[in-house]
N, C-alpha and C positions, 0 to 999 in steps of 0.2 A: 699654784698649791702642790706641786710636788710631785713624786712617784708614789708618799706614805700616804697624802692625802685621797689621792685618785681613787684607792684599794678600797680607803672607807669606805666614798659611794656606795661602789660595788658590794661590799659585805651586807655595809646595811640595807645592800634589799633580799637577803637571802635571812633564813630563821623564822621565828617567831613573826616578824614586821614583814616578812616577804610578800612581794607585792601580786597579785595574779590578776592574770588577764581574763577578762568577759571574753566569751565566748560568742562574738558577731558577724553577723555576715552583710554587715551594712546593709542590713532588708530587704538580701535580694529574697529569702526565705520567709519576709516577714507577708510580702507582695505576690509570690508564690503560694501562700495557702500551706507552709508545708507542716508536715506534727512538728512541735515544741518547735516552733518557730519563732513563740512568742522569746522560751529562754534561751535561741540565741539570737535575740533583736536586742538584746539590754542594753542601755545605756546610762552611765553614769550621770547621775544629778549634773544640771549645768549648771555655772553659777550664774544669780542674778543679773550681773551686770552682764555677760556673755555679750561679748563684740562678733553677732553673726549679719545676715542680710540686711540690708538696709530696706524701711519701706518710708516713705514720705506723709505724711499727718495729714486730717483735716481738720476744723473746728468741729465744737458739739452740733451747729447750726448749718455742718456740711460743706463749709467753706476750704480752701486749701488751705493750708499756714504756709506755705513756699512761699516769698514774696522780689523771685528771679534775684537775690541780692550779690548772687554768684561769689558770698566767702566764704563758703567750703570748699568753691571752687579753688579760693586762690587762697586758702590755708592746707590744703591736700597736697603731702608731701612723694606723693604717688602721680603724678597727674593723672589721676582714674576719672574724675568731676569733670563736665561737662553742663556748663547751666544756661539758660540764656534767658534776660529775663521780656518782660511784655506789660504794655499798657494796658491795665483793665478797663474793658469796657464797662461805660459810669451806669450803663441801663443793665445789665447783668453783666454784674463782676465775676472773677473767679476768686481772689482773694478779696479780702478786709482792705489794702495796703492801694496804692496809684498803681504797684507792679505786680504781676505771676512769673511764676516761674512756666514761659513757654515751652522751655526745650531743656529736660534734667532727663542726661545718662551716667550710669556707672558702670566704669570698665572695669567684672570682675577678674579679666587677667592680670590688671595694677593693682586692684586693691588688696591693701593690709590689713584691713581691720585696727586703724588704731583710734578710730573714734574722735579725731583733732576733726570730721565734719559736723558732727553733734554737740562740742561745745563749742563752737564758732557760730553755729548758726544763731540767728535774733530774735528767732521767732518756735525753736522747738519746731520746725518743720522734718526735716532729715534727723530720725533713730534707728536704730539697729532691733532686728528681731532672734531672738537663741539658734535662728536654723544657721547653721554653719555644712550640713551637705545636700550642696549640689553642684552640678559636673553637667558638662557639655558638648554637644556633637560637630557643633561646628561654632567656630570663633566669633560668631556675629551672636548669637544665644547669650552668650557672654555678658555682649554688653547691654543693661537695661538699661529703658525707654521707662519715660516719668507714667506711661499707660502701665509696667509692667509693676511701677515701684509705689503708685500713689494705691493708699488702700482701699478696701472698697465702702460704699451708702454705708456698712453696717459695721466700721471701724478697722474689717478685719485684714492682713496683707493678703494679699493673690498668692495661691499658691497654683506655680504654673508644674508644668507635669516632668520635667526635671526636677522639682524639689523634693526632698522626702523630709515633708511636716512629720511632727509627732504631736502629740498632746501636752501643750503648755507652750509651745515651743513661741506661739503669738501671739504668745498673754506678755503684757508688762510692755511693750514695744517700746513707751515713751522712754525718750535719754535720761536717766539722772542730770544735775544740774549743779551746778556751781552759782554758789548767790551773787557770784560779780558777773554772770551773765545778765544781757540786754534784762529778760524777765524776771531777775533774782531779785532779793529784797537782800539787805546791808542786814536787817533784823535776824537774816538766817543763816548768818556766814559760820560756814560747816557741817547745815543740816540743807540734807539731799530733799527736793520737792519737786512736785508734781503736777505737768501743766493736764488741764484742761483739754478735751480730744476725745473725737469723735466715735460712742461708741464704750469709752470709759468713764470720762466723767472727770472727776480732781481729785486727786490720790493724794491721802494723807501724807505728811512726812514719814522717811523713813526716819530708824528711832539711830540716834548716835551708840557709834562700839563705843564701847566700855574697857 
């Protein structure tokens, strides 16, 4: 880029198009219920496909989507996912397949939120919410287990005490999928579709960008 190009980037930040940083306390004022807390905790709108904290989804009948195939663990570049599958109990199956995710752990000290696990999953079991603000007081809390990642019986992500959930951050947690995915359809190449899941049902495909 050179020196001139670098200064040009700086100059573009000033003048009529200058960027204004929102006054934001990170949720502290909101939790303390201080005066003008709402103004100090205003966040910009999040992109629809923001890569945030993961969730493990269920089907509309309540069964778990994860089949313990370990593809998400294999594709993860940060090696932060640990999965072990086990055979389903024929009398009381956990998932519709022969196997289910017996152990599922994500180490958020390593996760880079690349979303490759979402694309690799053949059943759309692992997706990401819009939550990106969560901190830990010890390293063990950073390792999310299946009990913490799995959505509740209403289809909503569990909200842990160290997570700063806001309105809308738990919506549209189904990951967008390509037509080449295992549950995709070649007739919808380039069109994003939603899978049926507990609490949400089947969503219409997204509109193509013109």
